[in-house]
C-alpha positions in Angstrom: 0.0 -0.1 0.0 2.9 2.4 0.9 4.5 1.9 -2.6 1.2 2.5 -4.3 0.7 5.8 -2.3 4.3 6.9 -3.1 3.7 6.3 -6.8 0.4 8.3 -6.7 2.3 11.2 -5.0 5.1 11.0 -7.6 2.7 10.9 -10.5 0.7 13.9 -9.0 3.9 15.9 -8.6 4.8 15.0 -12.3 1.3 16.3 -13.4 1.9 19.6 -11.5 5.3 20.1 -13.2 3.6 19.4 -16.5 1.2 22.3 -15.7 -1.7 20.2 -16.7 -4.8 21.1 -14.7 -6.9 18.2 -15.9 -4.2 15.7 -15.1 -3.7 17.3 -11.7 -7.5 17.2 -11.0 -7.3 13.4 -11.5 -5.3 13.1 -8.3 -7.7 15.1 -6.0 -11.3 14.9 -4.8 -13.8 17.6 -5.9 -13.6 19.0 -2.3 -9.8 19.2 -2.2 -8.5 22.1 -0.1 -5.1 23.6 0.5 -4.2 24.9 4.0 -1.4 27.4 4.5 -0.5 30.3 6.7 -3.1 32.5 4.8 -5.9 30.0 5.6 -8.0 27.4 3.6 -8.2 27.7 -0.2 -10.5 25.6 -2.4 -8.3 23.4 -4.6 -10.5 24.5 -7.6 -8.8 27.9 -7.3 -5.4 26.3 -7.7 -6.6 24.3 -10.7 -7.9 27.4 -12.2 -4.6 29.3 -11.9 -2.8 26.4 -13.5 -5.4 26.1 -16.3 -5.2 29.9 -17.0 -1.2 29.7 -17.1 -1.1 32.3 -14.3 0.6 29.6 -12.1 3.2 27.2 -13.4 5.7 24.9 -11.8 9.1 24.0 -13.3 10.2 21.7 -10.4 8.8 19.8 -7.5 11.1 17.4 -5.6 10.8 15.5 -2.3 13.7 16.3 0.1 14.3 13.2 2.2 11.9 10.4 3.1 8.1 10.5 3.0 6.1 9.4 6.0 3.2 7.2 5.0 0.5 6.1 7.4 -2.5 4.1 6.1 -5.6 4.1 8.3 -8.1 2.1 6.4 -9.5 4.1 3.5 -7.6 7.1 4.6 -3.8 7.8 4.2 -1.5 10.5 5.5 1.6 11.4 3.6 4.1 13.9 5.1 7.4 15.1 3.4 9.6 18.0 2.9 9.5 19.3 -0.6 11.2 21.9 -2.7 9.7 23.4 -5.7 10.1 26.3 -8.2 6.9 28.1 -9.3 6.0 31.1 -11.4 3.0 33.2 -10.5 2.0 35.9 -12.9 5.6 35.9 -14.3 7.4 36.1 -10.9 9.5 33.2 -9.8 9.2 31.7 -6.3 11.3 29.1 -4.7 9.8 27.0 -1.9 11.1 24.8 0.8 8.0 23.3 2.6 6.8 20.6 4.8 3.5 19.2 3.3 0.9 16.9 4.6 -1.5 15.3 2.1 -4.7 13.5 3.3 -5.7 10.9 0.8 -9.1 8.9 0.8 -9.6 5.7 -1.1 -12.8 5.7 -3.3 -13.8 3.5 -6.0 -10.5 1.7 -6.0 -8.2 4.7 -6.2 -6.5 7.2 -4.0 -7.4 10.9 -4.2 -6.2 13.8 -2.1 -8.7 15.6 0.0 -6.5 18.1 1.9 -3.1 19.4 1.5 -1.4 21.4 4.2 2.0 23.1 3.7 4.2 25.3 5.8 7.5 26.8 5.1 10.5 24.7 6.2 12.8 26.4 8.7 16.5 26.3 7.9 18.4 24.0 10.1 19.9 25.9 13.2 
């Protein structure tokens, strides 16, 4: 099960770097939300930004191991990730901790919630 979830996460990251909103949407539920320091945002807003070209990603890499916990039809993946994005022409580099909550429906895993926070440099 862990290998399956890691493959799903890897394929989802590849879809994000491909900047393909339809392909990204195949990895999330209709109610997918993103949680960050600014609050909760509907995932549909993220998908719309990708579809419009206002938001693109040129890299998305996992830094270190991913923690995977499967609890029946729910799974939690936590990892540190680094990515490069462009929003309305401006480049952003991010080093973040992410937690994704996946649910298994109709035989497939889909992300229901993504929470991310900036990683602090080692002290």
